[in-house]
C-alpha positions in Angstrom: -26.0 -57.6 -5.6 -22.6 -57.3 -7.4 -24.5 -58.1 -10.9 -27.2 -55.6 -10.1 -24.7 -52.8 -9.0 -22.6 -53.3 -12.2 -26.0 -53.2 -14.1 -27.0 -49.6 -12.8 -23.5 -48.5 -13.9 -23.9 -49.6 -17.5 -27.3 -47.8 -17.8 -25.9 -44.6 -16.1 -22.7 -44.5 -18.3 -24.8 -45.2 -21.3 -27.2 -42.7 -20.8 -24.7 -40.0 -20.0 -22.9 -41.1 -23.4 -26.1 -40.9 -25.2 -27.0 -37.4 -23.8 -23.6 -36.2 -24.8 -23.9 -37.7 -28.5 -27.2 -36.2 -29.1 -26.4 -32.7 -28.0 -23.2 -33.0 -30.3 -25.1 -34.0 -33.2 -27.7 -31.1 -32.9 -25.4 -28.9 -32.2 -22.1 -29.3 -34.2 -22.0 -28.9 -37.5 -18.8 -30.4 -38.6 -17.9 -34.2 -36.9 -15.4 -34.7 -39.2 -17.3 -36.6 -41.6 -18.5 -39.2 -38.8 -21.8 -38.0 -38.0 -23.4 -40.6 -39.5 -21.3 -43.4 -37.4 -22.1 -41.4 -34.5 -25.9 -41.6 -35.3 -26.0 -45.3 -35.9 -23.9 -45.8 -32.7 -26.0 -43.8 -30.6 -29.4 -45.3 -31.6 -28.3 -48.6 -31.5 -27.8 -47.8 -27.5 -30.7 -45.9 -27.3 -32.7 -48.9 -28.6 -31.0 -51.5 -25.8 -31.6 -48.9 -23.2 -35.5 -48.4 -24.0 -35.9 -52.5 -24.7 -33.9 -52.9 -21.1 -31.7 -55.3 -23.2 -28.5 -54.7 -21.0 -26.6 -57.5 -23.3 -27.5 -55.3 -26.6 -26.1 -51.9 -24.7 -23.2 -53.6 -23.4 -22.3 -54.5 -27.1 -23.0 -51.2 -28.4 -21.4 -48.9 -25.8 -17.8 -49.6 -26.6 -18.4 -48.2 -30.0 -20.4 -45.2 -28.7 -17.7 -44.4 -26.3 -15.0 -44.1 -28.8 -16.9 -42.0 -31.2 -17.6 -39.8 -28.6 -13.9 -39.7 -27.5 -13.0 -39.0 -30.8 -15.6 -36.5 -32.2 -17.4 -34.7 -29.4 -14.9 -34.1 -26.5 -12.4 -31.0 -26.6 -9.0 -31.6 -28.1 -6.4 -31.0 -25.7 -4.9 -27.6 -25.1 -2.1 -26.4 -27.0 1.4 -25.4 -25.2 0.9 -21.9 -26.3 -2.7 -21.7 -24.6 -1.2 -23.4 -21.2 1.4 -20.3 -21.6 -1.0 -17.8 -21.9 -3.7 -19.1 -19.2 -0.8 -19.4 -16.8 0.6 -15.9 -17.5 -3.2 -14.5 -17.2 -3.6 -16.2 -14.1 -0.3 -15.1 -12.6 -1.4 -11.6 -13.7 -4.7 -11.7 -12.1 -2.9 -12.7 -9.1 -0.4 -10.0 -8.9 -3.1 -7.5 -9.5 -5.4 -8.9 -6.5 -2.3 -8.4 -4.1 -1.5 -5.0 -5.4 -4.8 -4.0 -5.0 -5.6 -5.4 -1.7 -2.7 -6.8 0.3 0.8 -5.1 -0.9 2.1 -2.6 -3.2 5.4 -1.0 -4.3 6.3 2.6 -3.8 9.3 4.4 -4.5 10.9 7.3 -2.4 11.0 10.6 -4.3 12.3 12.8 -2.0 14.6 13.6 1.3 11.7 14.5 3.6 12.0 11.0 5.2 15.6 11.0 5.8 17.3 9.3 7.5 14.7 6.5 7.8 14.3 6.5 3.9 16.5 7.8 1.2 15.9 9.0 -2.3 15.8 5.9 -4.5 14.6 3.5 -2.0 11.7 1.4 -3.0 9.6 -0.3 -0.6 6.7 -2.7 -0.1 3.5 -1.3 1.6 1.4 -3.2 3.6 -2.1 -2.2 2.3 -4.2 -4.9 4.4 -3.4 -3.9 7.8 -5.4 -0.9 8.2 -8.2 -2.3 6.0 -8.8 -3.6 2.6 -9.5 -0.6 0.3 -11.9 -1.0 -2.7 -9.8 0.3 -5.6 -10.1 3.8 -6.8 -12.4 4.6 -4.1 -11.5 5.3 0.0 -14.0 2.9 1.0 -12.6 0.5 3.5 -13.7 -3.2 5.0 -12.3 -5.6 7.2 -9.8 -3.6 9.2 -7.1 -5.5 11.1 -6.1 -2.7 13.4 -6.1 1.1 13.6 -3.1 3.2 12.8 -0.5 3.8 15.9 1.9 7.0 16.7 5.1 6.3 15.0 4.2 4.3 12.3 5.4 5.2 8.6 2.4 5.3 6.5 1.6 6.0 3.0 -1.6 7.8 2.2 -3.2 9.9 -0.4 -2.3 13.6 -0.1 -5.4 15.3 1.2 -5.0 18.7 -1.0 -3.6 16.4 -4.1 -5.3 13.0 -3.8 -3.5 12.0 -7.0 -0.4 11.9 -5.2 1.0 9.4 -2.6 3.1 10.5 0.2 5.0 9.0 3.0 5.4 10.5 6.7 5.6 9.3 10.1 2.5 9.6 12.3 2.8 11.8 15.1 -0.5 12.1 16.4 -3.9 10.3 16.2 -7.6 12.1 16.4 -8.2 13.6 19.5 -4.4 14.7 20.4 -2.7 17.8 20.8 0.3 18.8 18.9 2.8 21.6 19.5 6.3 22.1 18.0 8.7 24.4 19.9 12.5 24.9 19.3 12.2 21.6 17.2 11.0 19.6 20.0 7.5 17.9 19.4 5.1 18.1 22.2 1.9 15.5 21.9 -0.9 15.8 24.6 1.2 18.3 26.6 4.2 16.0 26.8 7.6 16.5 24.5 8.6 13.5 22.6 11.7 12.0 24.4 14.5 13.3 22.0 18.4 13.2 22.4 21.4 14.2 19.8 22.9 11.5 18.4 25.3 13.3 15.9 25.8 17.2 15.6 29.5 17.8 13.9 29.9 16.1 10.9 26.2 15.4 10.0 25.2 15.4 6.5 23.4 14.0 3.7 23.4 13.8 0.0 20.0 15.5 -1.4 18.4 15.9 -5.0 15.8 18.3 -6.0 12.9 16.7 -8.2 13.8 18.8 -11.2 17.7 17.7 -11.2 19.5 14.8 -11.3 22.6 16.6 -9.6 23.3 15.8 -5.9 24.4 18.2 -3.5 25.3 18.1 0.1 23.2 19.4 3.1 24.3 20.1 6.6 22.4 18.6 9.4 22.0 17.5 13.0 20.9 14.1 14.0 18.3 13.3 17.0 16.7 10.3 18.2 13.3 9.9 19.3 11.3 7.5 21.1 7.2 6.8 20.7 5.4 4.0 22.2 8.7 1.8 22.7 9.9 2.8 19.0 13.2 4.5 18.6 14.0 6.2 15.3 16.2 9.2 14.1 15.4 12.5 12.7 17.3 15.2 11.0 17.2 19.0 12.2 19.1 22.0 10.8 22.4 22.2 12.1 22.1 25.0 14.2 20.0 23.1 16.5 22.6 21.8 18.9 24.1 25.2 19.4 20.4 26.6 20.2 20.2 24.1 22.8 23.3 24.9 24.4 22.3 28.6 24.5 19.2 27.3 26.2 20.6 25.5 28.8 23.0 28.3 29.5 20.5 31.3 29.8 17.4 29.6 30.6 15.5 30.6 27.7 15.4 32.0 24.2 13.7 34.9 22.5 13.4 33.4 19.0 12.2 29.6 18.5 12.7 28.0 15.2 11.0 29.0 11.7 9.5 25.5 11.7 7.5 25.9 15.2 3.9 25.0 14.8 1.4 26.5 15.5 2.3 30.1 14.9 0.6 32.8 16.8 -1.4 34.9 14.6 -1.2 32.8 11.6 -4.3 31.0 10.5 -4.0 26.9 10.2 -3.3 25.9 6.9 -5.2 23.1 5.1 -6.5 22.1 1.9 -8.8 25.0 1.7 -6.2 27.7 2.1 -3.3 26.4 0.2 -1.2 28.7 -2.3 0.1 25.6 -4.0 -1.3 25.8 -7.6 -1.8 21.9 -7.6 -3.8 21.7 -4.1 -7.6 21.9 -3.8 -10.2 22.1 -0.8 -10.6 18.6 0.5 -14.2 17.6 1.4 -13.3 14.9 3.7 -10.5 17.3 5.6 -11.4 18.8 8.9 -9.4 21.8 9.7 -9.0 21.2 13.2 -8.6 24.1 16.1 -6.3 26.1 18.2 -6.1 26.2 21.8 -4.1 28.5 24.1 -1.6 26.5 26.3 -0.2 29.6 27.7 -1.4 33.0 27.0 1.1 35.2 28.5 4.4 34.3 27.1 7.5 36.2 28.1 10.1 37.6 25.7 12.6 34.5 26.4 10.1 31.9 26.3 10.2 30.7 22.7 10.9 27.4 23.5 7.6 27.1 26.0 4.5 25.5 24.8 2.1 28.3 24.3 -0.4 27.4 21.5 -1.2 23.7 20.4 -3.3 22.3 17.8 -6.1 19.6 18.2 -6.3 16.9 15.4 -9.8 16.3 14.3 -11.2 12.8 15.0 -10.5 10.3 12.3 -7.6 11.9 11.3 -3.6 11.8 11.9 -1.0 14.0 12.0 2.0 13.2 10.2 5.8 14.6 10.1 8.6 13.8 7.8 11.9 12.6 10.0 13.8 15.3 7.9 12.0 17.9 9.9 13.5 20.9 8.3 13.0 19.6 4.8 9.5 18.1 5.1 6.3 19.0 3.4 3.6 17.8 5.9 0.9 18.3 8.2 2.3 21.4 9.5 1.8 23.1 6.2 -1.5 21.3 4.9 -3.2 19.9 8.0 -4.3 16.6 9.3 -4.8 13.3 7.1 -8.2 11.6 7.3 -8.0 8.1 8.1 -9.9 7.2 5.0 -6.7 8.5 2.9 -4.3 6.2 4.2 -3.3 3.2 1.9 -1.1 1.4 4.2 2.3 0.8 6.5 5.5 0.6 5.4 7.3 -2.8 5.6 10.5 -2.8 4.1 13.1 -1.9 1.2 13.4 -4.3 -1.5 15.4 -2.0 -3.8 17.7 1.1 -3.2 20.1 3.2 -5.4 21.1 6.6 -6.2 21.6 5.7 -9.7 22.1 2.6 -12.1 22.3 1.4 -15.4 22.3 -2.0 -17.1 26.0 -2.1 -16.9 26.3 0.3 -14.0 25.8 -0.9 -10.7 27.9 1.0 -8.3 24.8 3.2 -7.1 23.0 0.3 -5.7 23.0 0.4 -2.0 23.1 -2.9 -1.1 23.4 -2.4 2.5 19.9 -1.1 2.7 18.0 -3.7 0.6 16.0 -6.1 2.8 15.9 -3.4 5.8 12.5 -3.3 7.5 11.1 0.4 8.2 10.5 1.5 11.5 
C-alpha cells in the first residue's frame, strides 16, 4: 500500500511539473538561454509517464524540478514592492473604514458649545445608523434608529455638500415648541436647571477671522432620556426667569422662540441664504395650535407647536442663541444622517510645529454625549 501511494504521488508531481514546463515553453519568450534544457528534461519525464516507467520518471524528475524552479517560478518580490503592497493595503483598509465605519470631523463653529468647542476633532460612528453607500444617501444594515439627545453629523438638507453637527431634540411624529428658552417636546418641557449665571462666558471666533473674542452667557443643564448635557443661553435668561417667578408671566418671550405666530415655517424651499437650495427629500412638517387665546402675559406658555415629519429629526445646537439649526431651515431627513459623535481625539485653539500651547489636553479622549 505504501509503495502504491508513493507511486501515485510521483505521477501527480511529475504531471504538474510537465504541465507547468509546457506552459512556460509555449508562452515565455525568454527562459534565460535554457529553453533547450527545459525541453529535454520535460520530454524525458513525459516519455516515462507515457510508458508508465516510474523508474525513468524518478530519474528525470529532479532535473525537471530544478529547471522549473530556476526558469519558471516567479522571482521573489523586492523589498520596495513589499513596502508598496503593504502601504497600498493599509490605504485601502483606511478608505474602507472611513467610508463605512468611522470618520473624523472638525468642529468649525461655536454652535455646540459647551459640549463641543471650535477646534475639536472628533470621530463619528458611521455604522450605527446604517452603512451608507459612498456618495449616495442609500443605507443598508442598520444597527438601530437615532434616539433623542444624541449628537449626530448629517448632510445639511439645504446645502448637502456641507456637514453639520447638532443634537437630536425630537423624532418623526414628535411635536416641538420653544418658549422663553424652554424646549417642549410632545407637550412636556425638557427638564432644565440653571448651572451658572454670573461669570458664564466663552471664547468665540467667526469663520472669516482668526481673532478670538469673549461672549457672555448663562449655562443650563437639560435631561433627555436619562442623558444630562449642558446648554448655553443668553446672559439675560436667569433675570427673565426671576421676573417670571415674581409676576407669574411675561409679555415678551425670547427672540429664539419657535415657532413664531404669523411667520411661515422656514425650510430649504424658502431660505434666503444664497447658498441654500430646495431639498427634494425634506418634508415641511406642520404647525398646530397649542393654545389659541394667548393672554398678554403668556409669552412663555405653549401656544403653537411644530410637528416633525415622519423619517425626519429635529436638531438644535447646544449653544441655543448662537446656532443655525432646525428652527431656521427645518427638519433633517433621516437618510441625511451620517453618524453619531463618539469622542474627541484632538482639540486646539491654535497650534504650530513649535507652538503647542493652544492644544487643549484636558479635552482629548473625552466621549461626546
